C-alpha positions as CSV (number, residue, x, y, z in Angstrom):
1,M,0.0,0.0,0.0
2,T,1.3,3.4,-1.0
3,D,1.7,6.1,1.8
4,T,-0.3,8.9,0.1
5,S,1.2,11.4,2.5
6,A,4.6,10.8,0.9
7,Q,3.2,11.0,-2.6
8,I,3.1,13.9,-5.1
9,T,-0.4,15.0,-6.1
10,M,-1.0,16.8,-9.3
11,F,-4.2,18.7,-10.1
12,G,-4.7,19.2,-13.8
13,A,-6.9,18.8,-16.9
14,D,-6.4,17.1,-20.2
15,W,-7.0,20.4,-22.2
16,C,-4.2,22.1,-20.3
17,R,-0.9,22.1,-22.2
18,D,1.2,22.8,-19.1
19,C,-0.6,20.0,-17.3
20,R,0.2,17.5,-20.1
21,R,3.8,18.7,-20.1
22,T,4.2,18.3,-16.3
23,K,2.4,14.9,-16.3
24,A,4.7,13.7,-19.1
25,Q,7.8,14.8,-17.2
26,L,6.7,13.0,-14.0
27,D,5.9,9.9,-16.1
28,S,9.3,10.0,-17.9
29,L,11.1,10.3,-14.6
30,G,9.2,7.3,-13.2
31,V,8.0,9.4,-10.2
32,D,5.0,8.0,-8.3
33,Y,2.2,10.6,-8.2
34,R,-1.5,10.9,-8.0
35,Y,-3.2,12.7,-10.8
36,I,-6.5,14.4,-10.1
37,D,-8.3,15.3,-13.3
38,L,-10.3,18.5,-12.6
39,E,-12.7,17.7,-15.5
40,A,-13.6,14.3,-14.0
41,E,-13.5,15.6,-10.4
42,P,-14.7,19.3,-10.5
43,D,-15.0,19.6,-6.7
44,A,-11.3,19.0,-6.6
45,A,-10.8,22.4,-8.2
46,D,-11.8,23.9,-4.8
47,V,-9.1,21.9,-3.1
48,A,-6.4,23.0,-5.7
49,R,-7.5,26.6,-5.2
50,E,-7.3,26.3,-1.4
51,I,-3.7,25.0,-1.7
52,S,-2.5,27.5,-4.3
53,G,-4.7,30.5,-3.7
54,R,-5.1,30.7,-7.5
55,T,-7.1,29.1,-10.2
56,N,-4.2,28.3,-12.5
57,I,-3.2,24.7,-13.2
58,P,-1.3,22.5,-12.9
59,V,-0.9,22.5,-9.1
60,V,1.8,20.1,-8.0
61,V,1.8,19.3,-4.3
62,Y,4.9,17.6,-2.9
63,P,5.3,15.3,0.1
64,D,6.8,18.1,2.2
65,A,3.6,20.1,1.7
66,T,5.1,22.6,-0.6
67,H,3.6,23.2,-4.0
68,H,4.2,24.7,-7.4
69,V,1.6,26.4,-9.7
70,E,2.3,26.2,-13.4
71,P,5.9,25.0,-12.8
72,S,8.6,24.8,-15.4
73,N,10.3,21.4,-16.0
74,D,13.3,22.8,-14.3
75,D,11.3,23.8,-11.2
76,V,9.8,20.3,-10.9
77,A,13.2,18.6,-11.5
78,A,14.9,20.8,-8.9
79,K,12.2,20.0,-6.3
80,L,12.3,16.3,-7.0
81,R,16.1,16.4,-6.6
82,E,15.7,18.4,-3.3
83,L,13.4,15.6,-2.0
84,S,15.7,12.9,-3.3
85,L,12.9,11.5,-5.6
86,I,15.2,11.5,-8.6
């Protein structure tokens, strides 16, 4: 069983180019994460907004409770290295 408190959570939508890019990056790096599709789970948009204070996506929440909103690939990679996930 995966400890979800130690997992990355990404809030996004299929129509969002930045979401697709970040999702592809996480997939290519083999990082375990939970993807929440805001189109399939519209109530989750409120959760993402509470976390980030914004309506922009993707919102990537890390195991240390920090987050990025619309991160670049470099931002994500740097955070993953900081957390020793890659």
